C-alpha angles and dihedrals in degrees: 000000000000106000099217090047092050093052093042091052091052091049090053093052098040125079124233123242087233111077092204090061091052091051092049092049092049093049091047091052091046092051091053092049094048093044095051092044091050093049092050093048093050093048090049090049092052091047088055093047091050092052091044093050094046091050088074094056091041089060094049101037128063127225091262130006132196114216132171115277088216132011127005104288142040134184128252112192127194095262093053090046091055091047091054090054090057096053108114115230096033109112096183141344134196135197127229142176123200136188140159112258143172118250126201133178128164095341092314122111142186141171117236143139122274114210119196111204138176130231094274095056096089091054097047094049106024090229090144089068089068096059109134100176130017120350142289106277123142103160128100095027092309120140142196117209136181121268091246093056092045092053094044095050096035095238123180130198118264094359099159093167094060110029128181110264119215120198123194125178115248114251121243135044135275096037095151094045096050101035102032134246094285094058117103113245090211142057120237132213128182118210134184118218115245101164147000124219124206120195116126132351098249094043091045089062097044115061142058113185125204141139118316095228093051093054092045088054092046091054092040093241125143124240093266096058116095140161097210149001119212119210127201111198131211113257092247095044123119107234095204094050091047090048090057092046094049092047090054091052097045098041134215095309089073132053125204117225131191123223089260092053091050089058102034094140093052094047092046092050094049093047092048092050091048092050093046092051092048092050092048093051091043088055088052089051091049090054091045092051090060081078087062090056091049093046093051091048089051089050090049091054092044092050094040094117092049090050091052090051092051090047091051090050090058104270109146124236089245092055093050091050088049090055092061092039091055090045091057092046091051093050095048094043093050091046091049093049093048090046092052090048091052091046091049091053091052092048091047091051091050091050092047102040107013092219093164110068134195090190129001089267102033123071119211105267116243131165129202110222128176090217089064090054090053092046093052095045091044092050093048093047095048093048090044091053091051094046092046092048092051093048096045090055087070088077107093139154092265090059092049098044 
């Protein structure tokens, strides 16, 4: 057996003759356990929040989406449409057109985005799973709006007597000069509410969904002009290979974006918050592990006579330093493992029982990930190695003479 490890293990298990040293060692061990458990719990909480936040965009956004490289619209002719149907790996795709419009209903008004979609849109994006009232129906001048828009404008389901009126400015220039002062500078569309979706506050105030052909007519666009194509991929498809294939079919006027690229700001914000939280708690652990340095130095002073005896018996200075170094590593590793176990039990109880609530019906989202276990143990071990190395350097020939 390795001699420094054998002595260090005995020092960890044995109690000091000085009660103050025992108290300091216990407090040091407790601080490591609590610090590692807290870091694991926070990382698991942020992992749950990230998944919870991204679930909103995963419902709204497809696996891949074609958007204009420049401007708001691009054209999809019949030949390109047929070529898209022949791309292997694409399970389904849907067309859409989107524009900012003015909404009015019973002397109430709002500005939002109207999105014209085809029959396949609900399948490619799973938007129909977010219906709060009514049902998903966007044909025959029917519309589905967000909960925020419905509340703001006072909309009711199937109200044919008082429809939602959508106003969109006419494209082009010189409308007044060519059509006269009495001509309306906007196109108008009346829609009857068939359903209300509820997903997230900002999205609930943003969109009005209706039939693709109606919106193209409202914006005075022909049937080939679109603002996006949504692609649902087969489960075994390779997204990057399909991205290249779709780009070759659609040409340089269109760019293909993944779900992550469609929500770059959200992903960047979540990753930054996660990193900032990890660094803050790591700083707390660094401060806490100063206790490890102090505890090892106290142990060195307490075992000074034993160290002199070992030195006299032929143990080298390097081996004695290694005894206290290994002792510090054992203490921090054990504390980290116990802390992760305690944190795992708390996370498991939250997943099983949901005892911590955001709202009366919504448990705080957490997620148990093996990578968080490795991050916490790795952080504790690295900091423990540094603290143990610093403390063990206090052993010198002057102390042993």
